[in-house]
N, C-alpha and C positions, 0 to 999 in steps of 0.2 A: 102559382101566380107569377107572371112575368115581372121582373124587377123594373120599376119605373124610372130609375135614375139614369141620367146620361153620364154620370161619373163612373169610371171603371170600378167594378165591384171586386173587392179583394176576397178570395175564397181561401180559407186558411188550412183546410184539411180535406182528405177524401170523404170523410163523413159529411161535411158541409156540402160538397158537390153532389153527393148522392141525394141529400135532402132537397136541393134545388131542382134536381132533375127527376124527382119523384121515383127514385130507385130504392130498392131495399137497402138497408144499412150494410156496410162492409163488415166482414167478420173480424177484421183487424182495424183499429182506428187510424193507423198510419200507412196502410197499403190496401189497395183493392184492384180487382180486375173485373170489368164488366164486358160481356160479349153480347152485342146486339145484332149479330149476323142473322138471327132468326126472328127478332122482334125489334121494331123501331124505337130508338130513344129520341124523344123530341127535345132538341136543344132550344126551342123557342121559350122554354121556361127560364133560360138564362138572359141576363141583360145583353145589350148590344156589344159592350166591351167589358172585359174582366181580366183579372190576373190571378194566378195560383201561387200559393206558398209551397208548392210541391212540384215534383217532376212528373211529366206525363210522356208516355210512349204510346202512340196510337197507330194502329193499322187501319187504313181506310179502304174498305171494299167498294162501296158505292156512296156517292154523295150528290145531293141536289143543292144548288146554291154555292156560296163561297165562304171560306173561312180565311181570316187574315191573321198574320202574326207580325207585330211591328208595323211597318209602313206599307206592307204588300198584301194583296189578296191572291188566293190560289184556287183554281178549279181542279179538284181532285179527280183522277180517273181511277180505274180499277187497280188495286194493288200498290198503294203507296204507304210510306211510313213517315210520320211527323213526330218530332221531339221538341218538348218545351221545358225550360228550366224555371225555377221559382223567380217570380218578378217579371216574367215576360208578358207584355200587353197582348191580349188576344181579342179579336173582334169577329162578329158574324154578320152575314148579309144575305138576304133572300131566304129561301127554304132551308131550314136547318136540319132536316131529317137525313140521316145517313146510316149505313150499315158498317160495322167495324168492331174492333176490339181496342179497349183502352186500359192501359196499366197506369195506375197512379201510386206514387210512393213519396212520402215525406222525407226530407233530408235526415231527420232524426232516426228514421228506420235503418239507414245505412251508416250512421255517424261513427259507430264503433268498429267498422269494418274497413279494410283497405280500400274498398270501393268508395267509401265516403270521402277519402282524400284524392282518389284517382278520377272521380267522375268528371271533374272539370277538364280532363284531358280529352274527353269525347266532344270534339268541336261542334258536332252536328246539333247539340243543344242550343247553339248560338246562331244556327242558320235561319234564314228567312223562309217563309212558307213556299216560295217559288223555287226553293232548293231542296224540296222533299226527296226522299229516297224512293226511287221507282224500282220495284222488284220484278225479277224474272219469276216464272212459275216455280222453278226449283228453289230459289231464294225464299219465295213466299211460303212454300211448304216447310222449309227449315224453320223460319221464324214462327209460323203458326204452331209448330210442334213445341217450341219453347214456351209460347203463350199457354198452350194446353197444360204443359207440365207445371207452370206457375199456378194456373187455376186449380189443378188437381191438388197441389200442395196446400193452397189456401183453403180448400174445402175440408181438409183433414183436421182433426182435433189438434189444437196447439200442443206442442211438446218442446223439449229442450233443443231439438234439432230444426224445428220449423223455420225459424228466421234465418239460420245459416243456409239452409237449402234454398229458400226464396231469394236471398241476396245473391247466392251463387248463380241462380238461374237468371236474375236480372243482369248480372255481369256478362253471362253468356249471350244474352240477347243484345247487349251493347257491343260486345266484341264481334258478333256476326254482322251487326249493322255497320261497324267500322270497316270490316272486310268488304261488304257489299257497296259501300260508298266508294271504296278504292276501285272496285270494278266499274262503278258508274263514271268516275272521272276518266277512266281509260276508254270506255265505250262511247263516251260523248266527246271524244277528242276534237272533232270538227268544231263543235260549239265552243269548247274551251280554248282552242287555238284562236278562234275569232276574238274571244275575250282577251287572250294574251296579246294579240295584235293591237287591240284598243288600248290596253294598259301601256304598251310600249310607245304608242303614238302620244298618249297623254303625257308620259314622262318626257319624251323628246320635246314636245311643245313647252312643257313646264320649264325644263332646264335650258331650253334654247331661247327663252324669253327673259324678261326681267321680273317675272312673277315672284321669284324667290325673294326679291328685295322687299316686297310688301307683305307677303304671306308666309315666308319662311320655308322650311323643307316640306315637301309633300309628305303626307301621312298615309297610312294604310286606310284610314277612314275616308280620306279624300278620294283615293282610287276606287274604293268599294262603292262610294256614293255615285261616282260618275259612270260606273259600268253597271250599276243597279244590282249588286250582290252584297251579301253581308261580309264584314271584314274577315271573319273566321273562315267562311267558305272560300274567299279569295286566297287566303294563305294556304289552305288545304289543297285547293286546286293547283296552285303554283308548285307546291311541294310535290304533287303527283306528276305534274308535267315536266318540271325542270329541276326538281330537287332543292328548291329554295322557297322559303316562305316570303310573304309580301314585303316585309321589312328588308330582308336580305336582297330582294330583287331591286327595291328602290335604291339601296346603297350601291349595287352593282351598276345601275344605269347612271347614278350620280358620279361615280368614279370614272366611267367611260367619258362623260361630258367634261369632267374636270381635266382629264388627259387631253381632250381636244383643245380646251382653252389654254392649257399649259404649253402645248406644242405649236399651236396655230395662231396665237395672239400675243400681244405684248402686255396683257393684263397682269397685275401683280397677284400674288397669292391671296392677299386680302380682298381684292376686287372680285376674284373668282369665288372666294368663300361666300361673300355677301350675295353675289349674283345667284349662286346655287341655293341660297336660303339659310345659310348658317348665321347665327348671331355673333359668333366669335371666330376669327380666322384660326385660332389655336384648336378649336374643336374640329374644324375641317382638316387641318394638318394631322391631327391625331388619328382621325378615321382613315385618311388617305394612307398614312404610314401603316396602319393595322391591316389594310386591305392589299397593299402593294409592297410592303417592306422597304419603302423609300419615302422620304419626305417630298412634298410637292417641289421644293427647290431642287433637290437631288434629281428627281425625275425630269424636271425641265432642263437641267444642265446636260443630261444625256443627249438631248436633241439640239443643243446650242453650243457645242464645243467648237473652239476655234481650230 
């Protein structure tokens, strides 16, 4: 029966999700993989919005309708991967039937492994749905092989090695996904360079106006919101394009503008600091020196010698 509440439903375990979707129970309470490429799973049994207490990795083969993560909806095409972390708000809209493979695993399943500490380094768990991983045929076959190996291992009788092997395969799946996202950043350079242009324009307008006086320094969240991407995707994209994350790029543009003010105006260091968005001139001077090996005053004097 479809959940009637408009309040997001919290689904605590793979077992609970299987029950809601009328699927057979998983063989392990903390991890499961269901493959519905041959039979439809009807997600209409789920409420309109929900969140998991576990990780999901889903390969979407075909989908009718839209699925949303956070504030965005995405229309999946053939061969995409989507990743969600515990606590991520998920919503559905339209026809919910799709073909694909989903791996579910609770944080407790990997807690005592290095992956339990490392998993937060995989930034794509924080991406929005419109930043899904689009696979080439070769990449798709690679990941489907890993999914198959996980499924085969889960079907075996549990022994002392089962969890070690499954966790290792999950990490392999994530490492491949990381590699393929790196390829996606490169092959979509035209789109990403357009985003970079928009970011540069945003920062130029921000630092060139008096906006910093009222709203402070621009943040990664501010940039991500205005170009409609997630903060983590923004940082990963910039790192792939220019070798800097979003925070480093903001600082670089801020230092460039500070140099313009120091050499082209009679503004004091304090006035420049406040205009750029700093609460305290000392914070500006400290960052400027760290980035240039000079204090703002020393830098200014280089261009105003008698």
